[in-house]
N, C-alpha and C positions, 0 to 999 in steps of 0.2 A: 323267578317266582317271588312274589311279594309276601311279606309277613307283617303282622301288627307289632308295633313297638311303642314305647314311650321315649320320646326324644327331646333333646335340648339343642338349640342352635346358638344360644348365647347364654352367658352366666347371668344369674339373678336369683330371685326368690322362687318359692315353690311353683309360682304361676308359669315359669318358663318351661315346665314339663308338660308335654301334650302328646296325645296319641297320633300316630302317623303310619301309613304303610311304607315300608322300606324294603330294599332288596334283601332277600334271605341269604345267609351265608351258606357256603358249601365246602365240601372236603377239598383241601388244597395240598396237603402233605400226607405222607404215608402214616403218620402218627396222629392225624386229626380224628376227632370223634364229633359227629353232629348230634346234638342233643335237642330234643323237644322239651323246652323248659316248662315245668309245671308250677314252680314256685321260686321266688327270688328273695333273698334276705335284703333288709334295708339297714344300712350301716352309716355311722357318722361320716365316713369318707365319701359316701354318695352325696350327702348334703354339702360337703365342702367343695367337691368338684362342681356341683351344680352352682354354688355361689361364686366360685373363683375361676372356674374354667377347667378344661381337661388337663390331665397330668402330662400329656404328650401332645405335640403339634398335630392337628387334624384339619382336614377339609371336609365340610359337610357336617351332618348331625352326629351327636354323641348319644349313645345308649348307655345309661348307667347300670349299676348292679354288678358287684364283684362276685357275690355268692349266688349259686344256683343249684337246683336239683331237678331231675326229670328223667326221661327215658331216651335211650340211645336210638337214633333214627338210622344212622349209617356210620361206617368206620373206614378209615384209610387202610391201604393194603397191608401195612405192617402192624396194625393194632392187634394185640393178643389177649389183653386182660378183660375186655368187654366185647359184647356183640349186640346187634339190634334187639331191642326189647328189654335190655337190662336197665334197671333203675340205678342212677348214679348221682353223686354229689361232688361239688368242687368249688374252688375259688379261682375264677378266671374271667378276665375282661372287665368292662365297666370303667376303664381309666381314661378313655378318649377314643372317639371313633364309633363305628356301628356295632362292634362286638361287645355286647353286654347282656345282662340277664333280665332287664325290664323288656323282654321281647319273647316271641314264641319260639325262636330257635337261636342256638349259640353253637359255635365250634370251639372245642376245647382240646388241647394237647393231652394225649393219653396219660402222660406222666403226672398231670395235675388232678386227675379225678380218681375216685374209688367207687366200688359197688356200694349201694345203700346197705348199711348194716342192719341186722335183725334187731327189732325192737325200736326202730326209728321211723317215724312217718315222714312224708315228703316235706311238710312244713318245717319240722325240726331240722331236717337235712339241709334245707335251703338257708336256714337261719344260722347254721353252725360253723361253716369252714373258716371264715375270716377271724372270728373270735377265738376259735380253737387254735388256729395256727399262731395267732398273736400271743395267746396265753402260754402255749407250749414253748414257742421260741423264747419268750421272756423268761420263763421259769427254768427250762431245761438247757436251751442253747446259750442264753446269756448268763444266767445266774448259777447254772449247774446244781440245781436243787438236789438235796440228799435227805434220806430218812432221818427223822428226829429234829430237823431244823425248824425254827420258829419263823413263820412267814407272815408278813403284813400285806394285805391286798386292799387297796383303796377302791371304794365303789363296788362292794361285793355283791350288790343286788343287780348291777347293770349287766350289759351284754358280755363284755370281756370278764368282768369281775365274777359273775356267777359260775363261769366255767373254770376260771383260774383257781377258785376255791377248791373245786372238785379235782382238778389236775394235781394241785399241791397235796391234797389228802391222799390221792391215789399213789403219789410218790413217797408217801410215808411221813410227810411233814405235818406240823401242827400250824393251824391257821387262825389269825385274827384278821378282822376286816372292819372297814368303816362303813357306816350307813347314815342316811340322812333323816330317818324317821324311826321311832320305836317299833312301828308296825312291821318293819323289815327285819327285825331281829330274829323272829322265829324262822323266817325264810332262810336266812344265811346259816342259822344253826342247823337246819335240815340238810343244807348242802354240805355240812361238815365243819363249819367254822366253830372253834372253841369260844372265841371272844368277839362280840359285836360292839363296836365303839360308835356311839352316836356323836358325830363330830360337832353337831350343833349344840349339844348339851354337856359334853365331856371334854376334858383336856386330853389330847392325843398323847403327849409325853407321859402324863400320869398314868393313863390307862395301859400304855405299852410297858412302862416301868413295873406296874403291878403284875402284868401278865408274864413278864420275862424275869421277874425278881431283880430288876434293875440292870440286866445285861444288855437289853436291846434286841432287836430282831436280826436274824441272820440274812434275810432277804426281804425286800419291800418292792412292790409293784405299784407304780404311780400311773393311774389311768385318767388323771384329772388335769394336771398341768403345772405350770411353774411354781405357784404358791404352795401347792401340796408337796411338790418335789422339795422345795426349800424346807418346809416344816418337817419333812421325813428324815432329813439328814441327822438331826440330833437324837432320833429314836433308834438309830441303827447300832448294832453291835460292832465292835472293832473288827475290821477285815470283812465287813459284810458286803452284800451286793444290792445296789439300788438301781432298779430298771425303770425307765420311763417310756411311755408310749408317745409322748409329745415333746416338742422343742422346749427345753427348760428355760430358754430366753437368755439374752446377753447379760442382764444385770443379776449375776449370780455369784454370791460369795461362797467359794468352795474351801475356805480355810478349815472349817470344822470337818468337812469330808476328808480333807488331807490328813488332819490330825488323827482321824479314825481309820485311816488307810482303807477307805471304801473303794470298791470297784464300781464305777458308774457306767451304765450301759444304756444305749438307745435302741428301741425296737420299732421297726417298720416292716411288717411282713410283706408289703407290696414291692419291696426292692427287687426281688427276683424277676417279677414281671416288668417293672419299669425299666430295669437295666438289661433285661434279657439274659438271665443266668440259668442255663439249662440244668446244671447240677443242683442249684438251689431250689428250682421249681420241682425237681424230682424228689428232693428232700421233703418239701412240703406235702407232696403226694404221700410219701412214707408216713409223715406225721398223721395225716388223716387216717391212714391204715391203723396206726397205733390207737388213735382215739376211737375208731370203730370197734376195736377189741374191748375197750373199756365200756363202750355203750352196750355192746352185746352182753357183757358181764353184769350189767346193771350198776356200774360204778360211776357212770357219767350220763347226765341228761341235759338236754337243751330245752329251756323254757321259752315258749312262744306266747307273748302276751296278747298281741292283736294281729288280725289278718285283714288285708285290704285287697280289693280287686285291682287289676292292673291299671285301669283307668283312674284309680284313686291314689296314684303314686304321689301326687302333690300333697294330698291329705296325710299320707304316711310320713312324708318329710316334715310337715308341720308338727305332727305328733312327736316325732323324734326330737325335733329342735325345741319343743316345749319342755323337755327334760322330765325327770322323776320316774322314768320307766323301770319296771322290774322285768328282766328278760329281754326278748327280741321281738322285732316287727317283721312281718312277711307280706309280700305281694303274691297273690294267687293269679298265675298267668292263665290257667285253664278254667277259671271261674270257681 
């Protein structure tokens, strides 16, 4: 059986994404779940794989899209948590080869998905998993966030940033965040941030010193890259946790970090899938379950900024790469 998908056969710009009929996936193991995809999240990792090539060796086309949400079509013999007709959300596939969510169907291991929580629509569900898993792992698994801590989240209006603010607040922490424009201040305050720092107009060290009475932040999450990572070291409290989502680069002076006894952590939530670590994949499924509870309680929301039809995947990539987004982008598979 053939299905419609957006594929790439070589790396390049957004123009390498094109619709094509490809063989539909099917149940291969007892824990497989076949999902009719209704919406797919669009993430920076999608644009990086498109530009650089798949994260694993493949023959044939690659279907992008790590995040998906849809309805269960069929299940393997040992699947117990969902059944045909259930709405589900997950982060699975899209790293290389034909299994991805820019397509009508995907096969997902049961451990990686969760039933759609109450109070969440299909677009929000498709936009959520990767950013939620990234923010949760960074704050809880890497930094060990605790109630009362002061947390700095860079890029608070962005995809990871806007959920990281909410997860930190839900954990009982106090949050400051950086923004690129005064118009975004109200938005991050509504998410729960106490302090919004316009990095284009304000001094980060001065703003953090004022907010923490000179002590520095207990936890910082860098969602931007090497220069921001470097600038964040001097605003950390002694024995603090600095987590980055990106490679901090080779030219990095860590003498101040050493003086402050900082714990430096790297976060890449795709590692369990890239390296094939079943227990870590199951842990990520558990994280989505914890986030589902927060969503149902009204303590966590996912903001979808723009929606694109499946055939507009290239336009969605161009919009994401243009920058300046608040919230997330979604592809609608079912129109």
